[in-house]
C-alpha positions as CSV (number, residue, x, y, z in Angstrom):
1,X,-0.1,0.1,0.1
2,X,1.5,3.5,-1.0
3,X,2.0,6.2,1.7
4,X,-0.9,8.3,0.1
5,X,-3.6,5.4,0.4
6,X,-2.0,4.6,3.9
7,X,-2.3,7.7,5.4
8,X,-6.1,8.4,3.9
9,X,-7.1,4.9,5.3
10,X,-5.7,5.8,8.6
11,X,-7.6,9.2,8.6
12,X,-10.6,7.6,8.0
13,X,-10.2,4.7,10.4
14,X,-9.4,7.4,13.1
15,X,-12.3,9.2,12.5
16,X,-14.7,6.1,12.4
17,X,-13.3,4.0,15.0
18,X,-15.1,5.8,18.0
19,X,-18.4,4.8,16.3
20,X,-17.5,1.2,15.1
21,X,-20.7,-0.1,16.9
22,X,-23.0,2.0,14.8
23,X,-22.2,-0.2,11.7
24,X,-24.5,-2.7,13.1
25,X,-27.9,-3.0,11.4
26,X,-30.2,-0.1,12.7
27,X,-32.9,-2.7,13.9
28,X,-30.2,-4.0,16.3
29,X,-29.1,-0.7,17.7
30,X,-32.6,1.0,18.3
31,X,-34.6,-2.1,19.0
32,X,-38.0,-3.0,17.3
33,X,-39.0,0.9,17.8
34,X,-42.6,2.5,18.1
35,X,-44.4,3.1,14.9
36,X,-44.3,6.6,15.6
37,X,-40.3,6.7,16.2
38,X,-39.8,4.7,12.9
39,X,-42.1,7.2,10.9
40,X,-40.2,10.1,12.6
41,X,-36.7,8.5,11.7
42,X,-37.9,7.8,8.1
43,X,-39.3,11.0,7.6
44,X,-36.1,13.0,8.9
45,X,-34.0,10.4,6.7
46,X,-35.8,11.3,3.8
47,X,-35.9,15.1,4.3
48,X,-32.3,15.1,4.8
49,X,-31.7,13.3,1.7
50,X,-33.8,15.6,-0.6
51,X,-31.8,18.3,0.9
52,X,-28.0,16.4,0.9
53,X,-28.3,14.4,-2.1
54,X,-31.3,13.6,-4.3
55,X,-34.2,15.7,-4.1
56,X,-37.0,12.5,-4.2
57,X,-40.1,15.3,-3.6
58,X,-39.3,17.0,-6.6
59,X,-38.9,13.8,-9.0
60,X,-42.0,11.8,-7.2
61,X,-45.2,12.0,-9.2
62,X,-48.7,12.8,-7.4
63,X,-49.6,9.3,-7.6
64,X,-46.3,8.1,-6.5
65,X,-46.3,10.6,-3.5
66,X,-49.6,9.5,-2.4
67,X,-48.4,5.9,-2.4
68,X,-45.1,6.9,-0.2
69,X,-47.5,9.0,2.2
70,X,-50.0,6.0,2.9
71,X,-47.0,3.4,3.0
72,X,-45.6,5.9,5.7
73,X,-48.8,5.8,7.7
74,X,-48.7,1.9,7.4
75,X,-45.1,1.7,8.7
76,X,-45.0,-0.5,12.0
77,X,-41.8,-2.5,11.5
78,X,-38.3,-1.9,10.5
79,X,-38.6,-4.9,8.0
80,X,-39.1,-8.8,8.0
81,X,-36.4,-10.3,10.4
82,X,-34.6,-13.6,9.1
83,X,-32.2,-14.1,11.7
84,X,-30.1,-12.1,14.5
85,X,-28.2,-10.5,11.6
86,X,-30.6,-10.3,8.5
87,X,-33.5,-8.6,7.6
88,X,-35.6,-7.6,4.3
89,X,-36.0,-3.8,5.3
90,X,-38.9,-1.9,4.8
91,X,-37.1,1.0,3.5
92,X,-33.6,1.6,1.9
93,X,-31.8,4.7,0.6
94,X,-28.7,3.6,-1.6
95,X,-25.8,5.3,-3.5
96,X,-24.4,3.5,-6.4
97,X,-20.8,3.9,-7.7
98,X,-20.4,3.7,-11.2
99,X,-17.2,5.2,-13.5
100,X,-16.0,7.2,-10.6
101,X,-19.5,8.8,-10.4
102,X,-22.3,8.3,-7.7
103,X,-25.8,8.0,-8.3
104,X,-27.9,8.9,-5.3
105,X,-31.6,8.6,-6.8
106,X,-32.3,5.2,-5.5
107,X,-35.1,4.7,-3.0
108,X,-37.3,1.4,-2.0
109,X,-40.4,1.2,-0.1
110,X,-41.7,-2.2,1.1
111,X,-44.6,-3.4,3.3
112,X,-45.1,-7.2,4.3
113,X,-48.6,-6.1,5.0
114,X,-50.6,-4.4,2.5
115,X,-53.7,-2.1,3.9
116,X,-56.7,-1.8,1.5
117,X,-55.5,1.9,1.7
118,X,-52.1,1.1,0.3
119,X,-53.3,-1.5,-2.1
120,X,-55.6,1.3,-3.3
121,X,-52.6,3.6,-4.0
122,X,-50.9,0.9,-5.7
123,X,-53.6,0.4,-8.1
124,X,-53.3,4.0,-8.8
125,X,-49.8,4.0,-9.1
126,X,-49.7,1.1,-11.6
127,X,-52.3,3.0,-13.6
128,X,-50.0,5.9,-13.7
129,X,-46.9,4.1,-14.5
130,X,-48.7,1.6,-16.9
131,X,-47.1,-1.6,-15.4
132,X,-48.7,-4.6,-14.0
133,X,-47.8,-6.5,-10.9
134,X,-46.8,-10.2,-11.9
135,X,-46.9,-11.8,-8.9
136,X,-49.3,-9.6,-6.7
137,X,-49.9,-12.0,-3.6
138,X,-46.2,-11.8,-3.1
139,X,-45.4,-8.0,-3.5
140,X,-43.1,-6.9,-1.2
141,X,-42.3,-3.2,-2.5
142,X,-41.6,-1.0,-5.2
143,X,-38.2,1.0,-5.7
144,X,-36.8,3.9,-7.9
145,X,-33.8,4.8,-9.7
146,X,-34.5,8.1,-11.2
147,X,-31.3,8.9,-13.0
148,X,-31.4,5.5,-14.6
149,X,-35.1,6.0,-15.3
150,X,-35.8,2.7,-13.8
151,X,-39.2,1.2,-11.9
152,X,-38.7,-2.0,-9.6
153,X,-41.0,-4.5,-8.2
154,X,-39.8,-6.6,-5.3
155,X,-41.5,-9.9,-4.4
156,X,-41.0,-12.2,-1.4
157,X,-41.3,-16.1,-1.2
158,X,-41.0,-18.0,1.7
159,X,-39.3,-21.1,0.4
160,X,-36.9,-21.9,-2.8
161,X,-39.7,-23.6,-5.0
162,X,-42.0,-20.9,-4.3
163,X,-40.3,-18.6,-6.9
164,X,-42.9,-17.7,-9.5
165,X,-40.1,-16.3,-12.3
166,X,-39.2,-19.8,-14.1
167,X,-35.6,-18.2,-14.9
168,X,-35.0,-17.2,-11.2
169,X,-36.8,-20.3,-9.9
170,X,-34.0,-22.4,-11.6
171,X,-31.5,-20.3,-9.6
172,X,-33.5,-20.6,-6.5
173,X,-33.7,-24.4,-6.5
174,X,-30.0,-24.9,-7.1
175,X,-29.4,-22.8,-3.8
176,X,-32.1,-24.7,-1.4
177,X,-29.5,-26.8,0.8
178,X,-28.9,-25.9,4.3
179,X,-26.2,-23.0,3.2
180,X,-28.9,-20.8,2.5
181,X,-32.1,-19.2,4.3
182,X,-35.8,-20.3,2.9
183,X,-36.8,-16.6,2.1
184,X,-35.8,-15.2,-1.2
185,X,-36.6,-11.9,-2.6
186,X,-37.1,-11.3,-6.6
187,X,-36.8,-8.1,-8.0
188,X,-38.1,-6.8,-11.7
189,X,-36.7,-3.7,-13.2
190,X,-38.6,-1.6,-15.5
191,X,-37.5,0.9,-18.1
192,X,-40.0,2.6,-20.5
193,X,-42.4,0.2,-19.4
194,X,-40.2,-2.9,-20.5
195,X,-38.7,-5.5,-18.0
196,X,-34.7,-4.9,-18.3
197,X,-33.4,-6.9,-15.7
198,X,-34.7,-9.6,-13.0
199,X,-32.6,-10.8,-10.0
200,X,-32.8,-13.3,-7.0
201,X,-31.5,-12.3,-3.6
202,X,-30.8,-15.3,-1.4
203,X,-29.6,-15.1,2.0
204,X,-26.7,-17.1,3.5
205,X,-27.6,-18.9,6.5
206,X,-24.2,-18.0,8.1
207,X,-21.2,-16.3,6.8
208,X,-18.9,-18.7,4.8
209,X,-16.2,-17.0,2.8
210,X,-15.3,-20.2,1.2
211,X,-18.8,-19.9,-0.8
212,X,-18.0,-16.5,-1.8
213,X,-16.1,-15.5,-5.0
214,X,-15.0,-12.0,-3.5
215,X,-11.0,-11.3,-3.8
216,X,-11.0,-8.7,-1.0
217,X,-11.4,-8.5,2.6
218,X,-15.0,-7.0,4.0
219,X,-15.9,-6.8,7.7
220,X,-19.2,-8.1,7.1
221,X,-21.8,-9.7,9.5
222,X,-24.0,-11.5,7.0
223,X,-24.0,-12.1,3.4
224,X,-26.8,-12.5,0.4
225,X,-26.3,-13.8,-3.2
226,X,-27.8,-11.7,-5.9
227,X,-28.0,-13.8,-9.1
228,X,-29.0,-12.7,-12.5
229,X,-29.2,-14.5,-15.8
230,X,-26.0,-12.3,-16.6
231,X,-24.0,-11.7,-13.6
232,X,-23.5,-12.6,-9.8
233,X,-23.3,-9.9,-6.9
234,X,-23.1,-10.2,-3.0
235,X,-24.9,-8.0,-0.6
236,X,-23.2,-7.8,2.5
237,X,-24.1,-6.6,6.0
238,X,-21.2,-4.5,7.2
239,X,-19.6,-4.8,10.8
240,X,-17.6,-1.8,10.0
241,X,-16.9,0.7,6.7
242,X,-13.1,1.7,7.0
243,X,-11.6,-0.4,4.3
244,X,-9.0,1.2,1.7
245,X,-10.8,-0.4,-1.0
246,X,-13.6,2.3,-1.1
247,X,-13.9,4.6,-3.9
248,X,-12.8,8.0,-2.9
249,X,-15.6,9.7,-4.3
250,X,-17.8,7.9,-1.6
251,X,-15.8,9.3,1.5
252,X,-18.0,12.3,1.6
253,X,-21.1,10.5,1.8
254,X,-19.8,8.2,4.7
255,X,-18.8,11.8,6.4
256,X,-22.2,13.1,6.2
257,X,-24.0,10.1,7.5
258,X,-21.5,9.8,10.4
259,X,-22.0,13.4,11.2
260,X,-25.7,13.6,10.8
261,X,-27.0,10.0,12.0
262,X,-23.8,8.8,13.6
263,X,-24.0,5.6,11.3
264,X,-22.0,4.0,9.0
265,X,-23.3,2.1,5.6
266,X,-25.6,-0.6,6.9
267,X,-24.7,-2.8,3.6
268,X,-22.9,-2.8,0.4
269,X,-23.4,-4.6,-2.9
270,X,-19.9,-6.0,-4.5
271,X,-19.2,-7.2,-7.8
272,X,-15.8,-9.1,-7.6
273,X,-13.4,-6.7,-6.7
274,X,-15.6,-3.6,-6.6
275,X,-18.0,-1.9,-4.6
276,X,-21.1,-1.0,-6.5
277,X,-23.9,0.3,-4.1
278,X,-24.1,1.3,-0.5
279,X,-27.1,1.3,1.8
280,X,-28.7,3.0,4.4
281,X,-29.9,2.9,6.8
């Protein structure tokens, strides 16, 4: 490691070291939380993101805002717990690093229980967007990537064989042994009304680096495998984030989150050796 990289890494490490514990999942730090607290936490994070990174409020359409408002009213839990270190969250903000540039226009909202009011807002949103939900009885959430002009549906399946999409079911059944948890999420991404990608997210039961094709060290608590017909990625729940491999342009984002919320990135998605997406909270 050259001197510049070493000094930079040492500086970031020294800043983040006192708050190392904040790298643990937010629901483990703050507990289950009262619904009123969860709503306030999301609202504060949302307003801060709009001010600091990307103004979702300006880009969301009226039906999308109506959906998000009803979703927030119905929010009662951080997400669906899988084990002590893993959960399918009900909301995520993320920063995607691509070719040295950062895309912070990514937001996902999920719900395990869809109230009649939220279902109606989804119907209005589908009509507005011109989409059909493929597997509505398994719908878990929706997501936006405004810079890429992408819209996503997320589906939750509780058993490997329950995955509805035939292509993703093949991958799901191939990962149905004791190394993997039973629950899976499928994401389907659309652009201009057409499906462009679909992915399967499979949580690993216990972190086993012998089964992970990543050539760099990551201080992780748990891992999920992300499979699509064209590539394979890994989603890691982080224990700590101060590692020299982070793209330098991401440091200001780490610093902002650290100073405002005393949190490090909750998770990261890797493709071989490169960090691709950082998730909060």
